[in-house]
C-alpha positions as CSV (number, residue, x, y, z in Angstrom):
1,M,-2.8,-33.5,-14.1
2,P,0.2,-35.2,-12.0
3,R,3.3,-33.0,-12.3
4,L,7.0,-33.6,-14.2
5,S,9.9,-33.3,-12.8
6,P,12.3,-30.2,-14.0
7,I,14.2,-32.7,-16.3
8,I,11.6,-34.3,-17.5
9,H,9.9,-31.5,-18.3
10,T,12.6,-29.8,-19.8
11,M,13.5,-33.0,-22.1
12,T,9.9,-33.4,-23.0
13,L,9.5,-29.5,-24.2
14,L,12.9,-30.3,-26.3
15,L,11.4,-33.2,-28.2
16,T,8.1,-31.4,-28.3
17,L,10.4,-28.7,-30.3
18,V,12.4,-31.4,-32.7
19,A,9.5,-33.2,-33.3
20,T,7.5,-29.8,-34.7
21,Y,10.7,-29.2,-36.6
22,L,10.3,-32.4,-38.3
23,W,6.5,-32.2,-39.0
24,L,6.8,-28.5,-40.8
25,T,10.0,-29.9,-42.4
26,T,8.3,-33.0,-44.0
27,P,6.0,-31.5,-47.4
28,T,3.2,-34.8,-45.9
29,L,3.2,-33.7,-42.9
30,A,3.6,-30.2,-43.1
31,H,0.4,-29.7,-46.0
32,Y,-1.9,-30.9,-42.3
33,S,0.1,-28.3,-40.4
34,L,-3.7,-26.1,-39.6
35,Q,-5.5,-29.9,-38.9
36,A,-2.9,-31.0,-36.4
37,F,-3.0,-27.3,-34.7
38,A,-6.9,-27.7,-34.7
39,G,-6.7,-30.7,-33.0
40,T,-4.3,-30.1,-30.5
41,T,-5.3,-27.0,-29.4
42,L,-8.7,-29.0,-28.8
43,L,-7.1,-31.7,-27.1
44,Y,-5.3,-29.0,-24.8
45,F,-8.5,-27.5,-23.8
46,I,-10.1,-31.1,-23.4
47,L,-7.4,-31.8,-20.7
48,K,-7.8,-28.9,-19.5
49,K,-11.8,-29.5,-18.3
50,L,-10.7,-32.7,-17.5
51,D,-9.2,-31.6,-15.0
52,N,-11.5,-29.3,-13.8
53,S,-9.6,-26.3,-14.6
54,R,-11.7,-23.0,-14.8
55,L,-12.9,-21.6,-17.8
56,H,-10.7,-18.6,-17.7
57,H,-7.9,-20.7,-16.9
58,I,-6.3,-20.9,-20.4
59,A,-2.7,-21.2,-19.2
60,P,-0.6,-24.5,-18.8
61,A,-0.3,-25.9,-15.3
62,P,2.6,-25.6,-13.9
63,D,5.2,-28.7,-14.9
64,S,2.5,-30.9,-16.8
65,L,1.7,-32.2,-20.2
66,E,0.1,-29.2,-21.3
67,M,3.1,-26.7,-22.0
68,P,4.3,-28.9,-24.6
69,M,1.1,-29.4,-26.3
70,M,0.9,-25.5,-26.8
71,T,4.1,-26.0,-27.9
72,F,3.2,-28.1,-30.5
73,A,-0.1,-26.3,-31.0
74,L,1.3,-22.4,-31.2
75,I,4.9,-23.3,-33.2
76,L,2.5,-25.3,-35.5
77,I,0.5,-22.4,-36.9
78,I,3.4,-19.7,-36.9
79,G,6.0,-22.0,-38.7
80,S,3.8,-22.8,-41.6
81,T,2.5,-19.7,-42.0
82,G,5.3,-17.6,-42.0
83,L,7.5,-17.7,-39.0
84,S,8.7,-14.1,-38.4
85,Q,6.0,-12.6,-41.2
86,S,3.4,-14.7,-39.7
87,I,0.2,-13.1,-38.5
88,F,0.3,-15.4,-35.6
89,Y,3.9,-14.4,-34.6
90,P,3.1,-12.0,-31.7
91,L,1.9,-15.2,-30.4
92,T,4.9,-16.2,-29.8
93,Y,5.5,-13.5,-27.0
94,L,2.3,-14.9,-25.0
95,Y,4.0,-18.2,-25.6
96,L,7.2,-17.2,-23.8
97,L,5.0,-15.4,-21.0
98,F,3.5,-19.1,-20.1
99,L,6.6,-21.2,-20.8
100,V,7.7,-19.1,-18.0
101,M,4.9,-18.7,-15.5
102,S,4.4,-22.3,-16.0
103,T,8.1,-24.2,-16.2
104,Q,11.4,-23.6,-13.8
105,V,13.6,-21.1,-14.7
106,V,16.0,-23.6,-15.9
107,T,13.8,-25.2,-18.2
108,A,12.1,-21.8,-19.8
109,V,15.7,-20.8,-20.8
110,I,16.2,-24.0,-22.6
111,T,13.4,-24.1,-24.5
112,T,14.0,-20.8,-25.3
113,L,17.3,-21.1,-26.5
114,G,16.0,-24.3,-28.6
115,L,12.8,-22.3,-29.7
116,T,15.3,-19.7,-31.1
117,S,17.2,-22.3,-32.8
118,L,14.0,-23.6,-34.5
119,F,12.6,-20.9,-35.7
120,F,17.0,-19.9,-37.2
121,L,16.5,-23.2,-38.7
122,L,13.5,-23.1,-40.4
123,M,13.8,-19.0,-41.9
124,P,13.9,-19.2,-46.4
125,I,16.0,-16.0,-45.5
126,F,18.4,-13.8,-43.0
127,D,17.9,-10.7,-42.9
128,H,17.3,-7.7,-40.2
129,Q,14.1,-8.1,-39.9
130,H,14.2,-11.6,-39.3
131,L,17.1,-12.0,-36.7
132,A,15.5,-8.9,-34.5
133,A,12.5,-10.8,-34.7
134,L,14.8,-13.6,-33.1
135,F,16.2,-11.6,-30.5
136,T,13.6,-10.4,-28.7
137,L,12.6,-14.0,-27.6
138,P,15.5,-14.0,-25.3
139,L,15.2,-10.3,-24.3
140,L,11.3,-11.0,-23.4
141,L,12.3,-14.0,-21.8
142,V,14.7,-12.0,-19.4
143,L,12.4,-9.5,-18.5
144,F,9.1,-11.9,-18.1
145,I,11.5,-14.0,-15.5
146,L,12.0,-10.7,-13.7
147,A,8.8,-10.2,-13.3
148,K,7.7,-13.5,-11.9
149,R,10.7,-12.9,-9.8
150,Q,8.9,-9.9,-8.6
151,N,5.3,-11.2,-8.4
152,E,7.5,-14.6,-6.3
153,E,8.4,-11.8,-3.4
154,L,5.4,-9.5,-3.4
155,T,3.7,-13.1,-2.9
156,I,5.8,-14.2,0.0
157,E,5.9,-11.1,1.3
158,K,2.0,-10.5,1.2
159,I,1.5,-14.2,3.0
160,A,4.3,-12.6,5.2
161,S,2.2,-10.1,6.3
162,Q,-1.0,-11.8,6.6
163,R,0.4,-14.1,9.1
164,E,2.1,-11.6,11.0
165,H,-1.3,-10.2,11.3
166,K,-2.9,-13.0,12.4
167,A,0.3,-13.3,15.1
168,K,-0.6,-10.1,16.6
169,E,-4.3,-10.8,16.4
170,F,-3.8,-13.7,18.5
171,L,-1.4,-12.5,21.1
172,A,-3.7,-9.2,21.7
173,Q,-6.3,-11.5,22.1
174,Y,-4.7,-13.8,24.2
175,A,-3.8,-10.8,26.6
176,Q,-7.0,-10.3,26.4
177,D,-8.1,-13.3,27.6
178,T,-5.9,-13.3,30.2
179,K,-6.5,-10.4,31.1
180,T,-10.5,-10.8,31.7
181,H,-9.3,-14.6,34.0
182,L,-6.9,-12.7,35.9
183,D,-9.6,-9.7,36.9
184,Q,-11.7,-12.5,37.7
185,A,-9.6,-14.4,39.4
186,N,-9.0,-11.0,42.0
187,Q,-12.8,-10.6,42.1
188,D,-13.3,-14.1,43.2
189,R,-10.2,-14.1,45.6
190,D,-11.9,-10.5,47.0
191,L,-15.2,-11.9,47.3
192,N,-14.1,-14.9,49.5
193,N,-12.1,-12.8,51.9
194,R,-15.6,-10.2,52.3
195,E,-16.8,-14.1,53.2
196,L,-14.4,-15.1,55.2
197,V,-13.8,-11.3,57.3
198,T,-17.7,-11.5,57.3
199,L,-17.7,-15.4,58.8
200,E,-15.2,-14.5,61.3
201,S,-16.6,-11.2,62.2
202,F,-20.1,-13.2,62.7
203,L,-18.1,-15.8,65.2
204,E,-16.5,-13.3,67.4
205,T,-18.8,-10.6,68.1
206,F,-21.9,-12.3,67.6
207,L,-22.2,-16.5,67.8
208,Q,-19.3,-16.1,70.3
209,P,-21.1,-13.9,73.3
210,K,-24.4,-15.7,72.9
211,L,-23.3,-19.2,73.4
212,E,-21.7,-17.6,76.3
213,Y,-25.0,-16.2,77.7
214,M,-26.7,-19.4,76.9
215,L,-24.7,-21.4,78.9
216,E,-25.1,-19.2,82.1
217,L,-29.1,-19.1,81.2
218,I,-28.9,-22.6,80.9
219,K,-28.0,-23.3,84.6
220,D,-31.3,-21.7,85.4
221,A,-34.5,-23.8,84.3
222,Q,-37.1,-20.4,84.5
223,T,-35.1,-19.0,81.7
224,R,-36.7,-21.7,79.0
225,L,-37.9,-18.0,77.4
226,V,-35.2,-16.5,77.4
227,L,-33.1,-19.8,75.5
228,E,-36.1,-20.1,72.9
229,A,-35.7,-16.0,71.9
230,Q,-32.3,-16.1,71.6
231,L,-32.1,-19.5,69.6
232,K,-34.4,-17.9,67.2
233,V,-32.0,-14.8,67.3
234,I,-29.2,-17.0,66.2
235,A,-30.7,-19.3,63.7
236,N,-31.7,-15.9,62.2
237,R,-28.5,-14.2,61.6
238,V,-27.1,-17.5,60.6
239,Q,-29.5,-17.2,58.0
240,E,-28.7,-13.8,56.5
241,I,-24.9,-14.4,57.1
242,L,-25.5,-17.0,54.7
243,G,-27.3,-15.4,52.4
244,Q,-24.8,-12.7,52.0
245,M,-22.6,-15.9,50.8
246,G,-24.9,-17.1,48.5
247,V,-26.4,-20.0,50.4
248,K,-30.0,-21.2,50.1
249,T,-31.6,-22.3,53.5
250,K,-35.0,-23.3,54.5
251,S,-36.8,-19.9,56.2
252,T,-37.0,-20.2,60.0
253,S,-41.0,-19.9,59.8
254,T,-40.7,-23.8,58.7
255,Q,-38.6,-24.7,61.6
256,H,-40.5,-26.8,64.1
257,E,-40.7,-25.2,67.3
258,P,-39.5,-27.2,69.8
259,K,-42.2,-28.5,72.6
260,T,-42.6,-27.5,76.1
């Protein structure tokens, strides 16, 4: 159901009170007050159902036409059964609660003043009991407004607390992920450094001396077997270094020996 602006909603409620007063003060219409109450109540719940409201959601939707319908139905049954002497008069307090919860504060205050004026005009006699019943309406209105304001503040604080908790969880998770990433980066850097040190040591202490030695041997044609043995040692050592660096290589046993 579409929401009404505060001004239109306030005017609609005041017009509803006027229509209720005219109904109750017109003998022909007042005779059918019970039927009008039943029909309006039925229509109210039909609209709630069409609005896909849950079964236990009996309160009017905020700033909707449901509040004027409830106003007409409740005030009609209370006004037609004796006002403050009616067994339905306590429903007025429930109505004030729904009014505060479903409208703006200004709308609730104006509507309550109009409701009090309506009851005052419909009273057959003025005594302390009737006046006391009327004075309870603005008093309860103030209490309900304060309760609503407190509930709204608690809701805001709860939402803020939940958001703060989620923000802390996000920051903690982000810090943990960052630390894990940095640790992994440091580990990778240390591994690369170790591989570079191993390669440097291999080149300086093994490969370079072997190459210098083979260059000396190659000058003599009778040293072929010695050169072949030295090449196999170099190949095996290279495979060992590459294996430490995580590089897959072919086994030296699959390599073809040079022909004589």
